[in-house]
C-alpha positions as CSV (number, residue, x, y, z in Angstrom):
1,M,-30.4,-2.5,-23.9
2,A,-32.0,0.6,-22.4
3,L,-32.5,0.6,-18.7
4,G,-36.2,1.5,-19.2
5,L,-36.8,-1.8,-21.1
6,L,-35.6,-3.9,-18.2
7,T,-37.9,-5.2,-15.5
8,G,-37.6,-3.9,-12.0
9,A,-35.8,-7.0,-10.8
10,A,-33.4,-6.9,-13.7
11,Q,-32.6,-3.2,-13.1
12,V,-31.9,-4.0,-9.4
13,R,-29.6,-6.9,-10.4
14,L,-27.8,-4.7,-12.9
15,L,-27.3,-1.9,-10.3
16,V,-26.2,-4.3,-7.6
17,G,-23.8,-6.1,-10.0
18,S,-22.3,-2.8,-11.0
19,C,-22.0,-1.6,-7.4
20,I,-20.3,-4.9,-6.3
21,S,-17.9,-4.8,-9.3
22,H,-16.9,-1.2,-8.4
23,H,-16.3,-2.1,-4.7
24,C,-14.4,-5.3,-5.7
25,Q,-12.0,-3.1,-7.7
26,V,-11.6,-0.7,-4.8
27,I,-10.8,-3.6,-2.5
28,I,-8.3,-5.2,-4.9
29,R,-6.6,-1.8,-5.5
30,Q,-6.3,-1.3,-1.7
31,A,-5.0,-4.9,-1.2
32,N,-2.3,-4.2,-3.9
33,L,-1.3,-1.0,-2.2
34,D,-1.1,-2.7,1.2
35,N,1.1,-5.5,-0.3
36,S,3.4,-2.9,-1.8
37,V,3.8,-1.0,1.5
38,S,4.3,-4.3,3.3
39,S,7.1,-5.2,0.8
40,L,8.6,-1.8,1.3
41,L,8.7,-2.3,5.1
42,S,10.3,-5.7,4.6
43,K,13.1,-4.0,2.5
44,I,13.6,-1.4,5.1
45,Q,14.0,-4.1,7.7
46,S,16.6,-5.8,5.5
47,V,18.5,-2.5,5.4
48,Y,18.5,-2.1,9.1
49,E,19.6,-5.8,9.6
50,F,22.5,-5.1,7.1
51,L,23.5,-2.0,9.0
52,L,23.6,-4.0,12.3
53,E,25.9,-6.7,11.0
54,E,29.4,-6.8,12.5
55,D,31.2,-6.4,9.1
56,T,29.1,-3.2,8.3
57,K,29.8,-1.7,11.7
58,A,33.6,-2.4,11.3
59,N,33.6,-0.6,7.9
60,L,31.5,2.4,8.7
61,D,34.2,4.9,7.8
62,T,34.8,3.5,4.4
63,M,31.1,3.3,3.6
64,K,30.1,6.7,5.0
65,D,28.8,8.1,1.6
66,T,26.9,4.9,0.8
67,L,25.3,4.8,4.2
68,A,24.3,8.5,4.0
69,R,22.5,7.8,0.8
70,I,20.8,4.7,2.3
71,A,19.7,6.9,5.2
72,Q,18.2,9.5,2.8
73,V,16.3,6.8,0.9
74,V,15.0,5.1,4.0
75,S,13.9,8.4,5.4
76,S,11.9,9.1,2.2
77,Y,10.3,5.6,2.4
78,V,9.3,6.2,6.0
79,Q,7.7,9.5,5.1
80,F,5.8,7.8,2.3
81,I,4.6,5.1,4.6
82,E,3.4,7.6,7.2
83,N,1.6,9.6,4.5
84,Y,0.1,6.4,3.1
85,A,-1.2,5.4,6.5
86,E,-2.8,8.8,7.1
87,T,-4.4,9.2,3.7
88,K,-5.5,5.7,3.1
89,N,-7.3,5.1,6.4
90,F,-4.7,2.3,7.0
91,C,-5.9,-0.4,9.4
92,T,-9.3,1.2,10.0
93,P,-12.6,-0.4,9.1
94,R,-14.5,1.2,6.3
95,R,-18.0,0.8,4.9
96,I,-18.0,-1.0,1.6
97,L,-21.5,-0.1,0.4
98,P,-23.0,3.3,0.6
């Protein structure tokens, strides 16, 4: 149906519905990203807890290569999280509607 054939109220409803749909998608996408970052932080916490265990500390020499790789991966994750927080206005209020 052409927009010109709709009444003024119908045009407003269509426009508002489209706008709300778009903003709902933005909110859902952001929530999914936030959940992914939260999951990543949880995994990093698990790595640190593993590294602090007594068995791990006792075997540091035998696990040196593995621990170096873990450190590289964790460092990359930390950089990702920092960049995500800066570029995605993490934890800052935003206007939803223009």
